[in-house]
MOPAC internal coordinates of N, CA, C and O (Angstrom, degrees):
PM7 1SCF
backbone

  N    0.0000 0     0.00 0     0.00 0    0    0    0
  C    1.4425 1     0.00 0     0.00 0    1    0    0
  C    1.5254 1   108.50 1     0.00 0    2    1    0
  O    1.2310 1   119.89 1   -46.40 1    3    2    1
  N    1.3357 1   117.81 1   133.60 1    3    2    1
  C    1.4520 1   122.55 1  -178.17 1    5    3    2
  C    1.5200 1   112.17 1   -69.52 1    6    5    3
  O    1.2310 1   121.81 1   -12.38 1    7    6    5
  N    1.3018 1   114.13 1   167.62 1    7    6    5
  C    1.4594 1   120.24 1  -179.15 1    9    7    6
  C    1.5238 1   109.78 1  -118.83 1   10    9    7
  O    1.2310 1   120.51 1   -52.39 1   11   10    9
  N    1.3266 1   116.63 1   127.61 1   11   10    9
  C    1.4503 1   120.89 1   177.05 1   13   11   10
  C    1.5251 1   110.95 1   -65.79 1   14   13   11
  O    1.2310 1   120.36 1   151.61 1   15   14   13
  N    1.3194 1   116.91 1   -28.39 1   15   14   13
  C    1.4633 1   121.45 1  -177.13 1   17   15   14
  C    1.5270 1   111.87 1   -61.91 1   18   17   15
  O    1.2310 1   119.80 1   153.74 1   19   18   17
  N    1.3268 1   117.99 1   -26.26 1   19   18   17
  C    1.4571 1   121.57 1  -176.76 1   21   19   18
  C    1.5274 1   114.01 1   -93.02 1   22   21   19
  O    1.2310 1   119.93 1  -177.05 1   23   22   21
  N    1.3367 1   117.73 1     2.95 1   23   22   21
  C    1.4540 1   120.76 1  -176.45 1   25   23   22
  C    1.5272 1   111.38 1   -95.01 1   26   25   23
  O    1.2310 1   121.25 1   -33.94 1   27   26   25
  N    1.3236 1   115.21 1   146.06 1   27   26   25
  C    1.4643 1   119.22 1   176.72 1   29   27   26
  C    1.5349 1   109.17 1   -78.19 1   30   29   27
  O    1.2310 1   120.80 1   -14.51 1   31   30   29
  N    1.3169 1   116.09 1   165.49 1   31   30   29
  C    1.4624 1   122.29 1  -174.41 1   33   31   30
  C    1.5254 1   111.97 1   -60.14 1   34   33   31
  O    1.2310 1   120.02 1   138.09 1   35   34   33
  N    1.3280 1   117.56 1   -41.91 1   35   34   33
  C    1.4654 1   120.53 1  -178.37 1   37   35   34
  C    1.5246 1   111.30 1   -64.98 1   38   37   35
  O    1.2310 1   120.18 1   140.25 1   39   38   37
  N    1.3086 1   117.27 1   -39.75 1   39   38   37
  C    1.4661 1   120.75 1   177.63 1   41   39   38
  C    1.5208 1   110.29 1   -64.39 1   42   41   39
  O    1.2310 1   120.42 1   137.84 1   43   42   41
  N    1.3286 1   116.81 1   -42.16 1   43   42   41
  C    1.4643 1   120.70 1   177.33 1   45   43   42
  C    1.5249 1   111.54 1   -62.36 1   46   45   43
  O    1.2310 1   120.22 1   137.01 1   47   46   45
  N    1.3237 1   117.19 1   -42.99 1   47   46   45
  C    1.4651 1   120.75 1   178.56 1   49   47   46
  C    1.5332 1   110.30 1   -60.94 1   50   49   47
  O    1.2310 1   120.81 1   137.10 1   51   50   49
  N    1.3144 1   116.05 1   -42.90 1   51   50   49
  C    1.4571 1   120.83 1   179.36 1   53   51   50
  C    1.5298 1   110.63 1   -63.61 1   54   53   51
  O    1.2310 1   120.67 1   136.52 1   55   54   53
  N    1.3173 1   116.32 1   -43.48 1   55   54   53
  C    1.4598 1   121.63 1   178.48 1   57   55   54
  C    1.5277 1   110.48 1   -58.88 1   58   57   55
  O    1.2310 1   120.60 1   130.50 1   59   58   57
  N    1.3374 1   116.46 1   -49.50 1   59   58   57
  C    1.4605 1   119.77 1  -176.71 1   61   59   58
  C    1.5263 1   112.08 1   -69.40 1   62   61   59
  O    1.2310 1   119.78 1   150.82 1   63   62   61
  N    1.3233 1   118.02 1   -29.18 1   63   62   61
  C    1.4647 1   120.47 1   174.59 1   65   63   62
  C    1.5258 1   109.55 1   -66.67 1   66   65   63
  O    1.2310 1   120.17 1   138.09 1   67   66   65
  N    1.3207 1   117.29 1   -41.91 1   67   66   65
  C    1.4684 1   120.66 1   177.36 1   69   67   66
  C    1.5303 1   110.58 1   -61.77 1   70   69   67
  O    1.2310 1   120.68 1   136.15 1   71   70   69
  N    1.3345 1   116.30 1   -43.85 1   71   70   69
  C    1.4660 1   120.50 1   178.54 1   73   71   70
  C    1.5240 1   110.00 1   -62.12 1   74   73   71
  O    1.2310 1   120.55 1   137.11 1   75   74   73
  N    1.3254 1   116.55 1   -42.89 1   75   74   73
  C    1.4690 1   120.41 1   178.87 1   77   75   74
  C    1.5274 1   110.38 1   -59.45 1   78   77   75
  O    1.2310 1   120.46 1   135.78 1   79   78   77
  N    1.3195 1   116.74 1   -44.22 1   79   78   77
  C    1.4584 1   120.37 1  -177.53 1   81   79   78
  C    1.5275 1   112.23 1   -66.12 1   82   81   79
  O    1.2310 1   119.43 1   143.39 1   83   82   81
  N    1.3264 1   118.69 1   -36.61 1   83   82   81
  C    1.4621 1   119.46 1  -178.83 1   85   83   82
  C    1.5209 1   112.54 1   -87.92 1   86   85   83
  O    1.2310 1   120.29 1   179.82 1   87   86   85
  N    1.3286 1   117.05 1    -0.18 1   87   86   85
  C    1.4617 1   119.24 1  -178.28 1   89   87   86
  C    1.5233 1   112.69 1   -81.82 1   90   89   87
  O    1.2310 1   120.18 1   172.77 1   91   90   89
  N    1.3177 1   117.27 1    -7.23 1   91   90   89
  C    1.4637 1   121.06 1  -177.80 1   93   91   90
  C    1.5298 1   109.64 1  -109.53 1   94   93   91
  O    1.2310 1   120.46 1   -52.70 1   95   94   93
  N    1.3289 1   116.72 1   127.30 1   95   94   93
  C    1.4776 1   119.63 1  -179.14 1   97   95   94
  C    1.5277 1   113.58 1   -55.49 1   98   97   95
  O    1.2310 1   120.03 1   141.69 1   99   98   97
  N    1.3437 1   117.54 1   -38.31 1   99   98   97
  C    1.4666 1   119.74 1   179.25 1  101   99   98
  C    1.5264 1   110.87 1   -59.43 1  102  101   99
  O    1.2310 1   120.64 1   140.80 1  103  102  101
  N    1.3287 1   116.38 1   -39.20 1  103  102  101
  C    1.4593 1   120.51 1  -178.64 1  105  103  102
  C    1.5194 1   111.65 1   -68.06 1  106  105  103
  O    1.2310 1   120.73 1   143.23 1  107  106  105
  N    1.3252 1   116.21 1   -36.77 1  107  106  105
  C    1.4714 1   119.28 1   176.73 1  109  107  106
  C    1.5257 1   109.63 1   -63.20 1  110  109  107
  O    1.2310 1   120.55 1   138.42 1  111  110  109
  N    1.3250 1   116.55 1   -41.58 1  111  110  109
  C    1.4724 1   120.31 1   177.46 1  113  111  110
  C    1.5290 1   109.72 1   -58.32 1  114  113  111
  O    1.2310 1   120.48 1   135.48 1  115  114  113
  N    1.3290 1   116.68 1   -44.52 1  115  114  113
  C    1.4654 1   120.33 1   179.75 1  117  115  114
  C    1.5292 1   111.56 1   -65.56 1  118  117  115
  O    1.2310 1   120.23 1   140.45 1  119  118  117
  N    1.3275 1   117.17 1   -39.55 1  119  118  117
  C    1.4719 1   119.86 1   178.26 1  121  119  118
  C    1.5256 1   111.10 1   -64.61 1  122  121  119
  O    1.2310 1   120.59 1   138.24 1  123  122  121
  N    1.3245 1   116.48 1   -41.76 1  123  122  121
  C    1.4734 1   120.00 1   178.91 1  125  123  122
  C    1.5307 1   109.46 1   -63.46 1  126  125  123
  O    1.2310 1   120.51 1   137.33 1  127  126  125
  N    1.3277 1   116.62 1   -42.67 1  127  126  125
  C    1.4701 1   119.86 1   177.39 1  129  127  126
  C    1.5258 1   110.85 1   -62.24 1  130  129  127
  O    1.2310 1   120.54 1   138.57 1  131  130  129
  N    1.3359 1   116.58 1   -41.43 1  131  130  129
  C    1.4669 1   120.13 1   178.60 1  133  131  130
  C    1.5261 1   110.78 1   -64.56 1  134  133  131
  O    1.2310 1   120.32 1   145.49 1  135  134  133
  N    1.3308 1   116.99 1   -34.51 1  135  134  133
  C    1.4692 1   120.48 1   177.50 1  137  135  134
  C    1.5315 1   110.20 1   -62.29 1  138  137  135
  O    1.2310 1   120.78 1   146.65 1  139  138  137
  N    1.3231 1   116.11 1   -33.35 1  139  138  137
  C    1.4658 1   121.32 1   178.01 1  141  139  138
  C    1.5254 1   110.97 1   -81.31 1  142  141  139
  O    1.2310 1   121.21 1   159.37 1  143  142  141
  N    1.3448 1   115.29 1   -20.63 1  143  142  141
  C    1.4543 1   121.64 1  -174.39 1  145  143  142
  C    1.5251 1   109.10 1    82.50 1  146  145  143
  O    1.2310 1   120.30 1   -50.56 1  147  146  145
  N    1.3117 1   117.02 1   129.44 1  147  146  145
  C    1.4616 1   119.27 1   177.75 1  149  147  146
  C    1.5145 1   110.53 1  -149.26 1  150  149  147
  O    1.2310 1   122.12 1   -21.91 1  151  150  149
  N    1.3201 1   113.55 1   158.09 1  151  150  149
  C    1.4566 1   120.84 1   177.03 1  153  151  150
  C    1.5256 1   107.62 1   -99.67 1  154  153  151
  O    1.2310 1   120.94 1   -55.54 1  155  154  153
  N    1.3254 1   115.81 1   124.46 1  155  154  153
  C    1.4515 1   120.40 1   179.08 1  157  155  154
  C    1.5147 1   111.16 1   -66.77 1  158  157  155
  O    1.2310 1   121.16 1   -37.37 1  159  158  157
  N    1.3090 1   115.39 1   142.63 1  159  158  157
  C    1.4615 1   120.40 1   178.27 1  161  159  158
  C    1.5187 1   108.71 1  -159.60 1  162  161  159
  O    1.2310 1   120.87 1   -13.96 1  163  162  161
  N    1.3156 1   115.94 1   166.04 1  163  162  161
  C    1.4627 1   120.41 1   175.89 1  165  163  162
  C    1.5166 1   111.42 1   -65.32 1  166  165  163
  O    1.2310 1   120.45 1   158.61 1  167  166  165
  N    1.3228 1   116.75 1   -21.39 1  167  166  165
  C    1.4619 1   121.61 1  -178.42 1  169  167  166
  C    1.5335 1   112.03 1   -80.09 1  170  169  167
  O    1.2310 1   120.12 1   155.28 1  171  170  169
  N    1.3289 1   117.38 1   -24.72 1  171  170  169
  C    1.4702 1   120.93 1  -174.18 1  173  171  170
  C    1.5358 1   112.89 1   -57.54 1  174  173  171
  O    1.2310 1   118.49 1   131.93 1  175  174  173
  N    1.3356 1   120.48 1   -48.07 1  175  174  173
  C    1.4647 1   118.18 1   178.90 1  177  175  174
  C    1.5296 1   112.23 1   -59.28 1  178  177  175
  O    1.2310 1   120.81 1   143.78 1  179  178  177
  N    1.3046 1   116.06 1   -36.22 1  179  178  177
  C    1.4676 1   120.67 1   179.30 1  181  179  178
  C    1.5256 1   109.59 1   -66.72 1  182  181  179
  O    1.2310 1   120.61 1   133.92 1  183  182  181
  N    1.3263 1   116.43 1   -46.08 1  183  182  181
  C    1.4669 1   120.81 1   179.52 1  185  183  182
  C    1.5305 1   111.61 1   -60.32 1  186  185  183
  O    1.2310 1   120.44 1   144.30 1  187  186  185
  N    1.3378 1   116.75 1   -35.70 1  187  186  185
  C    1.4676 1   121.60 1  -178.97 1  189  187  186
  C    1.5281 1   112.60 1   -87.94 1  190  189  187
  O    1.2310 1   121.12 1   179.54 1  191  190  189
  N    1.3416 1   115.46 1    -0.46 1  191  190  189
  C    1.4660 1   121.83 1  -178.80 1  193  191  190
  C    1.5306 1   111.58 1    58.55 1  194  193  191
  O    1.2310 1   121.27 1  -136.40 1  195  194  193
  N    1.3339 1   115.18 1    43.60 1  195  194  193
  C    1.4591 1   122.87 1   177.46 1  197  195  194
  C    1.5172 1   109.20 1  -118.12 1  198  197  195
  O    1.2310 1   120.67 1   -31.56 1  199  198  197
  N    1.3228 1   116.32 1   148.44 1  199  198  197
  C    1.4594 1   118.91 1   170.63 1  201  199  198
  C    1.5224 1   107.33 1   -69.62 1  202  201  199
  O    1.2310 1   120.86 1   -16.57 1  203  202  201
  N    1.3216 1   115.97 1   163.43 1  203  202  201
  C    1.4689 1   119.13 1   178.68 1  205  203  202
  C    1.5290 1   110.56 1   -58.98 1  206  205  203
  O    1.2310 1   120.65 1   139.77 1  207  206  205
  N    1.3372 1   116.37 1   -40.23 1  207  206  205
  C    1.4698 1   119.79 1  -179.89 1  209  207  206
  C    1.5288 1   111.06 1   -65.33 1  210  209  207
  O    1.2310 1   120.07 1   138.11 1  211  210  209
  N    1.3446 1   117.47 1   -41.89 1  211  210  209
  C    1.4685 1   120.74 1  -179.65 1  213  211  210
  C    1.5275 1   111.54 1   -71.94 1  214  213  211
  O    1.2310 1   119.78 1   168.16 1  215  214  213
  N    1.3161 1   118.03 1   -11.84 1  215  214  213
  C    1.4597 1   122.56 1   177.03 1  217  215  214
  C    1.5329 1   111.12 1   -97.74 1  218  217  215
  O    1.2310 1   120.71 1   122.65 1  219  218  217
  N    1.3362 1   116.24 1   -57.35 1  219  218  217
  C    1.4608 1   120.22 1  -172.18 1  221  219  218
  C    1.5330 1   113.55 1   -71.77 1  222  221  219
  O    1.2310 1   119.96 1   139.17 1  223  222  221
  N    1.3217 1   117.69 1   -40.83 1  223  222  221
  C    1.4724 1   119.56 1  -176.71 1  225  223  222
  C    1.5251 1   112.07 1   -63.16 1  226  225  223
  O    1.2310 1   118.82 1   126.48 1  227  226  225
  N    1.3458 1   119.85 1   -53.52 1  227  226  225
  C    1.4643 1   117.87 1   179.93 1  229  227  226
  C    1.5287 1   113.23 1   -67.95 1  230  229  227
  O    1.2310 1   120.56 1   147.71 1  231  230  229
  N    1.3319 1   116.53 1   -32.29 1  231  230  229
  C    1.4658 1   118.70 1   178.14 1  233  231  230
  C    1.5260 1   109.84 1   -61.93 1  234  233  231
  O    1.2310 1   120.47 1   135.95 1  235  234  233
  N    1.3285 1   116.71 1   -44.05 1  235  234  233
  C    1.4680 1   120.06 1   178.22 1  237  235  234
  C    1.5260 1   110.98 1   -65.99 1  238  237  235
  O    1.2310 1   119.98 1   141.11 1  239  238  237
  N    1.3302 1   117.65 1   -38.89 1  239  238  237
  C    1.4723 1   120.97 1   177.07 1  241  239  238
  C    1.5253 1   110.32 1   -60.94 1  242  241  239
  O    1.2310 1   120.30 1   138.73 1  243  242  241
  N    1.3301 1   117.04 1   -41.27 1  243  242  241
  C    1.4661 1   120.43 1  -179.43 1  245  243  242
  C    1.5274 1   111.21 1   -69.98 1  246  245  243
  O    1.2310 1   120.13 1   146.70 1  247  246  245
  N    1.3268 1   117.35 1   -33.30 1  247  246  245
  C    1.4731 1   120.73 1   174.60 1  249  247  246
  C    1.5288 1   108.88 1   -67.02 1  250  249  247
  O    1.2310 1   120.78 1   131.95 1  251  250  249
  N    1.3340 1   116.11 1   -48.05 1  251  250  249
  C    1.4677 1   120.43 1  -179.00 1  253  251  250
  C    1.5291 1   112.46 1   -61.93 1  254  253  251
  O    1.2310 1   120.43 1   144.47 1  255  254  253
  N    1.3271 1   116.78 1   -35.53 1  255  254  253
  C    1.4675 1   121.39 1  -178.46 1  257  255  254
  C    1.5313 1   112.03 1   -81.09 1  258  257  255
  O    1.2310 1   120.68 1   165.03 1  259  258  257
  N    1.3238 1   116.30 1   -14.97 1  259  258  257
  C    1.4645 1   119.69 1   177.16 1  261  259  258
  C    1.5153 1   114.99 1    94.19 1  262  261  259
  O    1.2310 1   120.09 1  -162.66 1  263  262  261
  N    1.3313 1   117.43 1    17.34 1  263  262  261
  C    1.4685 1   119.78 1   176.41 1  265  263  262
  C    1.5204 1   111.35 1   -86.59 1  266  265  263
  O    1.2310 1   121.11 1   147.92 1  267  266  265
  N    1.3230 1   115.49 1   -32.08 1  267  266  265
  C    1.4582 1   121.98 1  -176.55 1  269  267  266
  C    1.5303 1   108.30 1  -124.32 1  270  269  267
  O    1.2310 1   121.13 1   -42.48 1  271  270  269
  N    1.3158 1   115.45 1   137.52 1  271  270  269
  C    1.4640 1   121.68 1   176.71 1  273  271  270
  C    1.5257 1   108.64 1  -102.26 1  274  273  271
  O    1.2310 1   121.30 1   -38.44 1  275  274  273
  N    1.3247 1   115.11 1   141.56 1  275  274  273
  C    1.4644 1   120.51 1   176.98 1  277  275  274
  C    1.5195 1   108.04 1  -121.06 1  278  277  275
  O    1.2310 1   121.19 1   -55.17 1  279  278  277
  N    1.3148 1   115.32 1   124.83 1  279  278  277
  C    1.4649 1   121.66 1   175.79 1  281  279  278
  C    1.5214 1   106.40 1  -127.57 1  282  281  279
  O    1.2310 1   120.63 1   -75.79 1  283  282  281
  N    1.3201 1   116.40 1   104.21 1  283  282  281
  C    1.4576 1   120.16 1  -173.34 1  285  283  282
  C    1.5202 1   108.51 1    67.16 1  286  285  283
  O    1.2310 1   120.73 1    60.09 1  287  286  285
  N    1.3034 1   116.21 1  -119.91 1  287  286  285
  C    1.4658 1   121.44 1   177.35 1  289  287  286
  C    1.5343 1   111.84 1  -102.44 1  290  289  287
  O    1.2310 1   120.08 1  -174.89 1  291  290  289
  N    1.3294 1   117.45 1     5.11 1  291  290  289
  C    1.4644 1   121.62 1  -176.28 1  293  291  290
  C    1.5239 1   111.15 1   -97.54 1  294  293  291
  O    1.2310 1   121.35 1   -43.40 1  295  294  293
  N    1.3224 1   115.03 1   136.60 1  295  294  293
  C    1.4611 1   122.19 1   179.98 1  297  295  294
  C    1.5198 1   109.38 1  -118.81 1  298  297  295
  O    1.2310 1   121.19 1   -38.96 1  299  298  297
  N    1.3338 1   115.32 1   141.04 1  299  298  297
  C    1.4674 1   121.01 1   176.70 1  301  299  298
  C    1.5274 1   108.44 1  -151.30 1  302  301  299
  O    1.2310 1   120.97 1   -16.24 1  303  302  301
  N    1.3191 1   115.74 1   163.76 1  303  302  301
  C    1.4612 1   119.85 1   178.01 1  305  303  302
  C    1.5196 1   110.41 1   -78.10 1  306  305  303
  O    1.2310 1   121.22 1   -37.11 1  307  306  305
  N    1.3087 1   115.28 1   142.89 1  307  306  305
  C    1.4637 1   121.60 1   171.41 1  309  307  306
  C    1.5297 1   107.19 1   -86.92 1  310  309  307
  O    1.2310 1   119.62 1    -9.59 1  311  310  309
  N    1.3292 1   118.34 1   170.41 1  311  310  309
  C    1.4685 1   118.93 1   173.59 1  313  311  310
  C    1.5358 1   112.02 1   -55.82 1  314  313  311
  O    1.2310 1   120.36 1   139.83 1  315  314  313
  N    1.3248 1   116.92 1   -40.17 1  315  314  313
  C    1.4667 1   120.86 1   177.28 1  317  315  314
  C    1.5297 1   110.24 1   -62.27 1  318  317  315
  O    1.2310 1   120.58 1   138.91 1  319  318  317
  N    1.3306 1   116.49 1   -41.09 1  319  318  317
  C    1.4634 1   121.06 1   177.90 1  321  319  318
  C    1.5201 1   112.00 1   -63.67 1  322  321  319
  O    1.2310 1   120.58 1   140.97 1  323  322  321
  N    1.3358 1   116.51 1   -39.03 1  323  322  321
  C    1.4714 1   120.45 1   178.07 1  325  323  322
  C    1.5231 1   110.17 1   -63.85 1  326  325  323
  O    1.2310 1   120.80 1   138.73 1  327  326  325
  N    1.3238 1   116.07 1   -41.27 1  327  326  325
  C    1.4634 1   120.42 1   178.81 1  329  327  326
  C    1.5271 1   110.64 1   -63.02 1  330  329  327
  O    1.2310 1   120.41 1   131.70 1  331  330  329
  N    1.3340 1   116.82 1   -48.30 1  331  330  329
  C    1.4646 1   120.85 1  -177.82 1  333  331  330
  C    1.5285 1   110.76 1   -65.47 1  334  333  331
  O    1.2310 1   119.85 1   138.20 1  335  334  333
  N    1.3218 1   117.89 1   -41.80 1  335  334  333
  C    1.4674 1   120.17 1   177.68 1  337  335  334
  C    1.5208 1   110.44 1   -64.58 1  338  337  335
  O    1.2310 1   120.36 1   142.31 1  339  338  337
  N    1.3329 1   116.92 1   -37.69 1  339  338  337
  C    1.4710 1   120.50 1   177.09 1  341  339  338
  C    1.5237 1   111.83 1   -62.43 1  342  341  339
  O    1.2310 1   120.43 1   138.07 1  343  342  341
  N    1.3215 1   116.78 1   -41.93 1  343  342  341
  C    1.4667 1   121.02 1   177.91 1  345  343  342
  C    1.5239 1   109.91 1   -64.17 1  346  345  343
  O    1.2310 1   120.49 1   136.31 1  347  346  345
  N    1.3370 1   116.66 1   -43.69 1  347  346  345
  C    1.4671 1   120.64 1   179.17 1  349  347  346
  C    1.5254 1   110.72 1   -62.42 1  350  349  347
  O    1.2310 1   120.30 1   139.71 1  351  350  349
  N    1.3238 1   117.03 1   -40.29 1  351  350  349
  C    1.4588 1   121.67 1   178.49 1  353  351  350
  C    1.5212 1   110.69 1   -65.05 1  354  353  351
  O    1.2310 1   120.42 1   136.21 1  355  354  353
  N    1.3369 1   116.81 1   -43.79 1  355  354  353
  C    1.4660 1   120.73 1   177.46 1  357  355  354
  C    1.5280 1   110.67 1   -60.91 1  358  357  355
  O    1.2310 1   120.72 1   137.11 1  359  358  357
  N    1.3255 1   116.22 1   -42.89 1  359  358  357
  C    1.4632 1   120.39 1  -178.92 1  361  359  358
  C    1.5289 1   110.22 1   -63.61 1  362  361  359
  O    1.2310 1   120.37 1   136.36 1  363  362  361
  N    1.3226 1   116.89 1   -43.64 1  363  362  361
  C    1.4615 1   121.03 1   178.66 1  365  363  362
  C    1.5195 1   110.39 1   -62.24 1  366  365  363
  O    1.2310 1   120.89 1   136.28 1  367  366  365
  N    1.3168 1   115.91 1   -43.72 1  367  366  365
  C    1.4607 1   120.72 1   179.55 1  369  367  366
  C    1.5269 1   110.87 1   -64.15 1  370  369  367
  O    1.2310 1   120.94 1   135.64 1  371  370  369
  N    1.3126 1   115.81 1   -44.36 1  371  370  369
  C    1.4563 1   120.83 1  -178.30 1  373  371  370
  C    1.5213 1   111.79 1   -66.17 1  374  373  371
  O    1.2310 1   120.93 1   141.20 1  375  374  373
  N    1.3189 1   115.83 1   -38.80 1  375  374  373
  C    1.4616 1   119.80 1  -175.80 1  377  375  374
  C    1.5209 1   112.31 1  -101.92 1  378  377  375
  O    1.2310 1   120.63 1  -167.88 1  379  378  377
  N    1.3183 1   116.41 1    12.12 1  379  378  377
  C    1.4585 1   121.15 1  -174.93 1  381  379  378
  C    1.5110 1   115.74 1   -64.08 1  382  381  379
  O    1.2310 1   119.87 1   162.70 1  383  382  381
  N    1.2867 1   117.85 1   -17.30 1  383  382  381
  C    1.4613 1   119.31 1   179.42 1  385  383  382
  C    1.5199 1   109.64 1  -151.72 1  386  385  383
  O    1.2310 1   121.37 1   -24.70 1  387  386  385
  N    1.3175 1   114.98 1   155.30 1  387  386  385
  C    1.4653 1   119.71 1   176.91 1  389  387  386
  C    1.5220 1   110.48 1   -60.24 1  390  389  387
  O    1.2310 1   120.76 1   146.56 1  391  390  389
  N    1.3367 1   116.15 1   -33.44 1  391  390  389
  C    1.4688 1   120.06 1  -179.83 1  393  391  390
  C    1.5332 1   109.97 1   -63.27 1  394  393  391
  O    1.2310 1   120.35 1   135.22 1  395  394  393
  N    1.3417 1   116.94 1   -44.78 1  395  394  393
  C    1.4695 1   120.07 1   178.44 1  397  395  394
  C    1.5194 1   111.65 1   -62.55 1  398  397  395
  O    1.2310 1   120.48 1   139.18 1  399  398  397
  N    1.3288 1   116.69 1   -40.82 1  399  398  397
  C    1.4638 1   120.24 1  -179.86 1  401  399  398
  C    1.5240 1   109.58 1   -63.66 1  402  401  399
  O    1.2310 1   120.64 1   136.35 1  403  402  401
  N    1.3213 1   116.38 1   -43.65 1  403  402  401
  C    1.4647 1   120.93 1   179.35 1  405  403  402
  C    1.5274 1   110.70 1   -64.11 1  406  405  403
  O    1.2310 1   120.82 1   134.84 1  407  406  405
  N    1.3270 1   116.05 1   -45.16 1  407  406  405
  C    1.4704 1   120.18 1   178.79 1  409  407  406
  C    1.5237 1   111.40 1   -62.61 1  410  409  407
  O    1.2310 1   120.90 1   135.83 1  411  410  409
  N    1.3255 1   115.89 1   -44.17 1  411  410  409
  C    1.4593 1   120.26 1  -179.22 1  413  411  410
  C    1.5163 1   110.84 1   -60.35 1  414  413  411
  O    1.2310 1   120.65 1   133.69 1  415  414  413
  N    1.3341 1   116.36 1   -46.31 1  415  414  413
  C    1.4576 1   120.35 1   178.76 1  417  415  414
  C    1.5093 1   111.91 1   -57.34 1  418  417  415
  O    1.2310 1   120.36 1   136.72 1  419  418  417
  N    1.3224 1   116.92 1   -43.28 1  419  418  417
  C    1.4639 1   120.98 1   179.39 1  421  419  418
  C    1.5146 1   112.20 1   -69.36 1  422  421  419
  O    1.2310 1   120.54 1   139.29 1  423  422  421
  N    1.3299 1   116.57 1   -40.71 1  423  422  421
  C    1.4642 1   120.49 1  -177.08 1  425  423  422
  C    1.5254 1   112.33 1   -71.38 1  426  425  423
  O    1.2310 1   120.38 1   148.44 1  427  426  425
  N    1.3232 1   116.88 1   -31.56 1  427  426  425
  C    1.4700 1   119.14 1   179.89 1  429  427  426
  C    1.5266 1   111.50 1   -61.14 1  430  429  427
  O    1.2310 1   120.46 1   153.58 1  431  430  429
  N    1.3191 1   116.72 1   -26.42 1  431  430  429
  C    1.4612 1   120.29 1  -179.70 1  433  431  430
  C    1.5191 1   113.66 1   -80.26 1  434  433  431
  O    1.2310 1   120.20 1   170.44 1  435  434  433
  N    1.3336 1   117.23 1    -9.56 1  435  434  433
  C    1.4678 1   120.52 1  -178.75 1  437  435  434
  C    1.5274 1   109.07 1   -83.45 1  438  437  435
  O    1.2310 1   120.82 1   -47.68 1  439  438  437
  N    1.3053 1   116.03 1   132.32 1  439  438  437
  C    1.4672 1   122.48 1  -173.11 1  441  439  438
  C    1.5331 1   113.02 1   -55.49 1  442  441  439
  O    1.2310 1   119.42 1   141.56 1  443  442  441
  N    1.3247 1   118.71 1   -38.44 1  443  442  441
  C    1.4630 1   120.42 1  -175.35 1  445  443  442
  C    1.5317 1   112.40 1   -63.01 1  446  445  443
  O    1.2310 1   119.56 1   158.54 1  447  446  445
  N    1.3290 1   118.45 1   -21.46 1  447  446  445
  C    1.4594 1   121.03 1   179.70 1  449  447  446
  C    1.5231 1   112.94 1   -92.02 1  450  449  447
  O    1.2310 1   119.99 1   176.02 1  451  450  449
  N    1.3166 1   117.62 1    -3.98 1  451  450  449
  C    1.4740 1   121.47 1   175.25 1  453  451  450
  C    1.5246 1   113.51 1    52.72 1  454  453  451
  O    1.2310 1   120.05 1  -149.40 1  455  454  453
  N    1.3102 1   117.51 1    30.60 1  455  454  453
  C    1.4604 1   121.58 1   179.84 1  457  455  454
  C    1.5342 1   111.23 1    57.16 1  458  457  455
  O    1.2310 1   120.59 1  -146.52 1  459  458  457
  N    1.3488 1   116.48 1    33.48 1  459  458  457
  C    1.4589 1   122.80 1  -175.34 1  461  459  458
  C    1.5283 1   109.89 1  -110.58 1  462  461  459
  O    1.2310 1   120.58 1   -68.35 1  463  462  461
  N    1.3362 1   116.50 1   111.65 1  463  462  461
  C    1.4614 1   121.70 1  -177.43 1  465  463  462
  C    1.5277 1   111.74 1   -61.56 1  466  465  463
  O    1.2310 1   119.50 1   147.41 1  467  466  465
  N    1.3450 1   118.55 1   -32.59 1  467  466  465
  C    1.4642 1   120.84 1   179.41 1  469  467  466
  C    1.5276 1   111.02 1   -65.59 1  470  469  467
  O    1.2310 1   120.68 1   139.97 1  471  470  469
  N    1.3213 1   116.31 1   -40.03 1  471  470  469
  C    1.4632 1   119.51 1   177.80 1  473  471  470
  C    1.5255 1   110.51 1   -65.31 1  474  473  471
  O    1.2310 1   120.74 1   139.29 1  475  474  473
  N    1.3140 1   116.19 1   -40.71 1  475  474  473
  C    1.4688 1   120.52 1   178.34 1  477  475  474
  C    1.5259 1   109.60 1   -63.99 1  478  477  475
  O    1.2310 1   119.98 1   136.50 1  479  478  477
  N    1.3307 1   117.64 1   -43.50 1  479  478  477
  C    1.4531 1   121.27 1   178.93 1  481  479  478
  C    1.5291 1   110.73 1   -60.29 1  482  481  479
  O    1.2310 1   120.22 1   136.24 1  483  482  481
  N    1.3168 1   117.18 1   -43.76 1  483  482  481
  C    1.4568 1   121.18 1   177.19 1  485  483  482
  C    1.5215 1   111.72 1   -59.31 1  486  485  483
  O    1.2310 1   121.03 1   137.49 1  487  486  485
  N    1.3243 1   115.63 1   -42.51 1  487  486  485
  C    1.4582 1   120.57 1   178.09 1  489  487  486
  C    1.5262 1   110.74 1   -63.76 1  490  489  487
  O    1.2310 1   120.32 1   134.33 1  491  490  489
  N    1.3272 1   117.00 1   -45.67 1  491  490  489
  C    1.4651 1   120.75 1  -179.27 1  493  491  490
  C    1.5378 1   110.51 1   -63.22 1  494  493  491
  O    1.2310 1   120.01 1   143.98 1  495  494  493
  N    1.3300 1   117.58 1   -36.02 1  495  494  493
  C    1.4664 1   120.25 1   177.63 1  497  495  494
  C    1.5270 1   110.02 1   -63.00 1  498  497  495
  O    1.2310 1   120.00 1   138.19 1  499  498  497
  N    1.3231 1   117.61 1   -41.81 1  499  498  497
  C    1.4565 1   120.90 1   179.21 1  501  499  498
  C    1.5243 1   111.15 1   -64.35 1  502  501  499
  O    1.2310 1   120.84 1   138.86 1  503  502  501
  N    1.3352 1   116.01 1   -41.14 1  503  502  501
  C    1.4578 1   120.46 1  -178.48 1  505  503  502
  C    1.5115 1   111.87 1   -69.21 1  506  505  503
  O    1.2310 1   120.41 1   137.21 1  507  506  505
  N    1.3417 1   116.83 1   -42.79 1  507  506  505
  C    1.4667 1   120.63 1  -176.96 1  509  507  506
  C    1.5196 1   113.37 1   -87.59 1  510  509  507
  O    1.2310 1   120.71 1   173.74 1  511  510  509
  N    1.3198 1   116.24 1    -6.26 1  511  510  509
  C    1.4661 1   120.73 1   177.96 1  513  511  510
  C    1.4563 1   111.04 1    74.95 1  514  513  511
  O    1.2310 1   120.10 1   180.00 1  515  514  513

């Protein structure tokens, strides 16, 4: 597991901006849509049941931050966006139930997992199929 103490200020700012962006359910919806690829339109906020502000503002923030690429009216995930969405998906999966949280806490203490949440998540995926 990495250490925040060893990171420079710019890396920390970037990390916390990514966390901020994935902390809102509307933004996750937009990231998932970008992963599928979509064409922007006036109808999209309506289809997603978002206000124009809840659609356009975070979408532009994600483009500016480099999570989403815009080419004309088409939106897609960048490699950085795929990484961040993958982390968000892992976090949701890991914390999806009290049982997983309890199991993770117990498993992190076992030497074979080296106190590594990713290893525990991989193990839980194998167990739960």
